[in-house]
PLY file of the C-alpha trace (Angstrom):
ply
format ascii 1.0
element vertex 209
property float x
property float y
property float z
element edge 208
property int vertex1
property int vertex2
end_header
39.46 29.24 93.95
38.84 29.07 90.17
35.34 30.29 89.38
33.02 28.06 87.03
30.32 29.30 85.00
27.38 26.61 85.09
24.54 29.01 83.98
22.50 27.46 81.06
22.35 31.13 79.51
26.30 31.13 79.07
27.23 30.79 75.30
29.17 27.57 74.29
32.28 28.53 72.25
33.04 26.56 69.03
36.15 24.42 69.23
38.22 26.87 67.23
37.39 29.78 69.62
35.37 31.50 66.66
31.65 32.36 66.77
29.35 31.02 69.33
27.02 28.06 68.29
23.87 30.01 68.54
24.97 32.05 65.49
25.52 28.89 63.28
21.83 27.83 63.27
20.16 29.30 60.36
16.96 31.06 60.78
13.91 29.90 58.65
11.39 32.62 57.55
8.70 33.16 54.96
9.71 33.54 51.23
7.96 34.96 48.30
6.18 32.51 46.01
8.12 32.53 42.55
4.82 32.53 40.59
2.98 35.03 42.81
5.39 37.29 44.62
2.67 38.78 46.57
2.12 35.72 48.49
4.33 34.35 51.42
5.21 30.82 51.62
7.15 28.30 53.46
6.89 25.58 50.71
9.38 24.83 47.91
9.20 22.74 44.82
10.56 19.30 45.65
12.68 19.27 42.45
14.09 22.74 41.85
13.43 24.14 45.53
11.89 27.18 44.09
9.27 28.94 46.52
5.56 27.96 45.79
2.42 28.81 47.59
-0.22 26.14 48.11
-2.32 27.93 45.26
0.54 27.55 42.75
1.93 24.14 43.52
0.90 20.83 41.32
0.64 17.83 43.36
2.26 14.93 41.46
2.86 11.40 42.19
6.35 12.32 43.26
5.57 15.44 45.43
4.74 18.88 45.03
6.11 20.55 41.99
6.07 24.07 40.60
4.43 24.51 37.16
7.84 24.43 35.24
8.74 21.12 36.98
5.40 19.38 36.79
5.49 19.16 32.80
1.67 18.12 32.66
1.01 16.46 29.44
-1.93 14.68 28.03
-2.01 10.77 27.79
-1.03 9.72 24.18
-4.54 8.55 23.59
-5.97 12.20 24.14
-3.23 13.83 22.23
-4.98 14.50 18.99
-3.04 16.07 16.32
-4.13 17.77 12.93
-2.98 14.55 11.08
-5.10 12.39 13.30
-8.38 14.60 12.31
-7.27 13.87 8.73
-7.08 10.13 9.40
-10.41 10.20 11.17
-12.06 11.82 8.19
-10.49 9.49 5.72
-11.32 6.39 7.71
-14.90 7.60 8.64
-15.88 8.48 4.92
-14.29 5.23 3.71
-16.15 3.05 6.03
-19.39 5.19 5.64
-19.46 5.27 1.84
-18.48 1.63 1.74
-21.15 0.75 4.12
-23.51 2.77 2.23
-22.84 0.97 -0.97
-23.16 -2.40 0.69
-26.53 -1.55 2.22
-28.08 -0.38 -1.08
-26.67 -3.53 -2.81
-28.27 -5.74 0.03
-31.66 -4.09 -0.31
-31.81 -3.84 -4.09
-30.22 -7.01 -5.52
-31.01 -9.44 -2.64
-34.82 -10.61 -3.11
-36.87 -10.20 0.08
-34.01 -8.10 1.89
-36.06 -4.98 1.64
-38.28 -6.27 4.60
-35.37 -5.88 6.94
-35.17 -2.13 6.06
-38.03 -1.11 7.81
-38.99 -0.60 11.50
-37.05 -2.15 14.36
-34.94 -4.19 11.94
-33.54 -1.07 10.28
-32.68 0.32 13.65
-30.49 -2.76 14.35
-29.09 -2.68 10.75
-27.99 0.99 11.35
-26.70 0.48 14.74
-24.26 -2.18 13.56
-23.36 0.26 10.67
-22.51 3.13 13.19
-20.36 0.62 15.17
-18.38 -0.19 12.23
-18.07 3.55 11.24
-16.91 4.45 14.73
-14.64 1.53 14.85
-12.97 2.63 11.61
-12.29 6.16 12.73
-10.81 4.76 16.18
-8.60 2.39 14.18
-7.42 4.86 11.70
-6.40 7.36 14.35
-4.62 4.25 16.44
-7.28 4.38 19.17
-7.00 8.31 19.78
-9.90 9.65 21.68
-11.47 13.02 21.53
-14.81 14.69 21.19
-14.09 15.97 17.72
-13.16 12.41 16.52
-16.53 11.32 17.92
-18.36 14.21 15.88
-16.52 13.27 12.93
-17.51 9.57 13.17
-21.06 10.46 13.79
-21.34 12.60 10.75
-19.59 10.05 8.54
-22.85 8.05 9.04
-25.34 9.79 7.07
-22.70 11.39 4.80
-21.38 7.73 3.89
-25.00 6.47 3.62
-26.24 8.97 1.31
-23.01 9.29 -0.93
-22.82 5.46 -1.11
-26.56 5.24 -2.18
-26.22 8.11 -4.57
-23.14 6.47 -6.36
-25.18 3.31 -6.83
-28.05 5.12 -8.45
-25.53 7.14 -10.65
-23.82 3.89 -11.79
-27.18 2.29 -12.90
-27.72 5.34 -14.94
-29.68 7.79 -12.81
-29.49 11.62 -13.25
-26.86 12.89 -10.36
-29.51 15.29 -8.92
-32.31 12.78 -8.84
-29.67 10.09 -7.35
-28.87 12.58 -4.41
-32.48 13.20 -3.62
-33.18 9.46 -3.69
-30.26 8.61 -1.42
-31.61 11.19 1.11
-35.20 9.72 1.25
-34.13 6.69 3.35
-32.65 8.72 6.01
-35.60 10.90 6.79
-38.53 8.95 5.21
-40.03 7.98 8.32
-39.74 8.13 12.08
-38.28 4.75 12.33
-35.62 5.86 9.59
-34.82 8.90 11.49
-34.65 7.07 14.85
-32.29 4.36 13.17
-29.94 7.16 12.00
-29.76 8.85 15.48
-28.97 5.55 17.07
-26.22 4.89 14.52
-24.75 8.24 14.98
-24.67 8.07 18.58
-22.99 4.57 18.71
-20.34 6.07 16.28
-19.68 9.01 18.35
-19.30 6.79 21.45
-16.99 4.29 19.70
-14.62 7.14 18.42
-14.71 9.69 21.37
0 1
1 2
2 3
3 4
4 5
5 6
6 7
7 8
8 9
9 10
10 11
11 12
12 13
13 14
14 15
15 16
16 17
17 18
18 19
19 20
20 21
21 22
22 23
23 24
24 25
25 26
26 27
27 28
28 29
29 30
30 31
31 32
32 33
33 34
34 35
35 36
36 37
37 38
38 39
39 40
40 41
41 42
42 43
43 44
44 45
45 46
46 47
47 48
48 49
49 50
50 51
51 52
52 53
53 54
54 55
55 56
56 57
57 58
58 59
59 60
60 61
61 62
62 63
63 64
64 65
65 66
66 67
67 68
68 69
69 70
70 71
71 72
72 73
73 74
74 75
75 76
76 77
77 78
78 79
79 80
80 81
81 82
82 83
83 84
84 85
85 86
86 87
87 88
88 89
89 90
90 91
91 92
92 93
93 94
94 95
95 96
96 97
97 98
98 99
99 100
100 101
101 102
102 103
103 104
104 105
105 106
106 107
107 108
108 109
109 110
110 111
111 112
112 113
113 114
114 115
115 116
116 117
117 118
118 119
119 120
120 121
121 122
122 123
123 124
124 125
125 126
126 127
127 128
128 129
129 130
130 131
131 132
132 133
133 134
134 135
135 136
136 137
137 138
138 139
139 140
140 141
141 142
142 143
143 144
144 145
145 146
146 147
147 148
148 149
149 150
150 151
151 152
152 153
153 154
154 155
155 156
156 157
157 158
158 159
159 160
160 161
161 162
162 163
163 164
164 165
165 166
166 167
167 168
168 169
169 170
170 171
171 172
172 173
173 174
174 175
175 176
176 177
177 178
178 179
179 180
180 181
181 182
182 183
183 184
184 185
185 186
186 187
187 188
188 189
189 190
190 191
191 192
192 193
193 194
194 195
195 196
196 197
197 198
198 199
199 200
200 201
201 202
202 203
203 204
204 205
205 206
206 207
207 208
């Protein structure tokens, strides 16, 4: 009688009579992280299949990636370049100086307008002024955002007011040194004036950052 081998431990031969099936199954084992070879990992980058450990991987909307494949970039609105800073300075100073000239003309040439340049009215006027300067900086940089852009807008407020008013006094014949001193007095002449300046700078900063 022909003997049969029904034992489950018996190896099954491949159809071509070659190696057994058990030797064809690959064995998965730990790999070394490509970024940190001292760490073993079972993970791979979903794009290039480079071994990465949990500490080195970057989770993206399309899965886990290594640092090279993630290619993390800033959003365009936060990608501020040197040219953007120059545009911000130009736009802030233009708006600040232009606004400063407009304020001094309004105060000095329109009868009765001076009463609005004190107290809470002055705070409201400079708040609108700061909003305009901040908007000018934002528009000159094509709506880019950044802390330094906000700082540029904030300092464009006092610089613009003082330069604009000094230019007005110089045009009407005042000595330049006296004109500059006279332009600084409205900024720090009283607690209300200082409060108005701080409010305007804060608004300009928030608009541009």
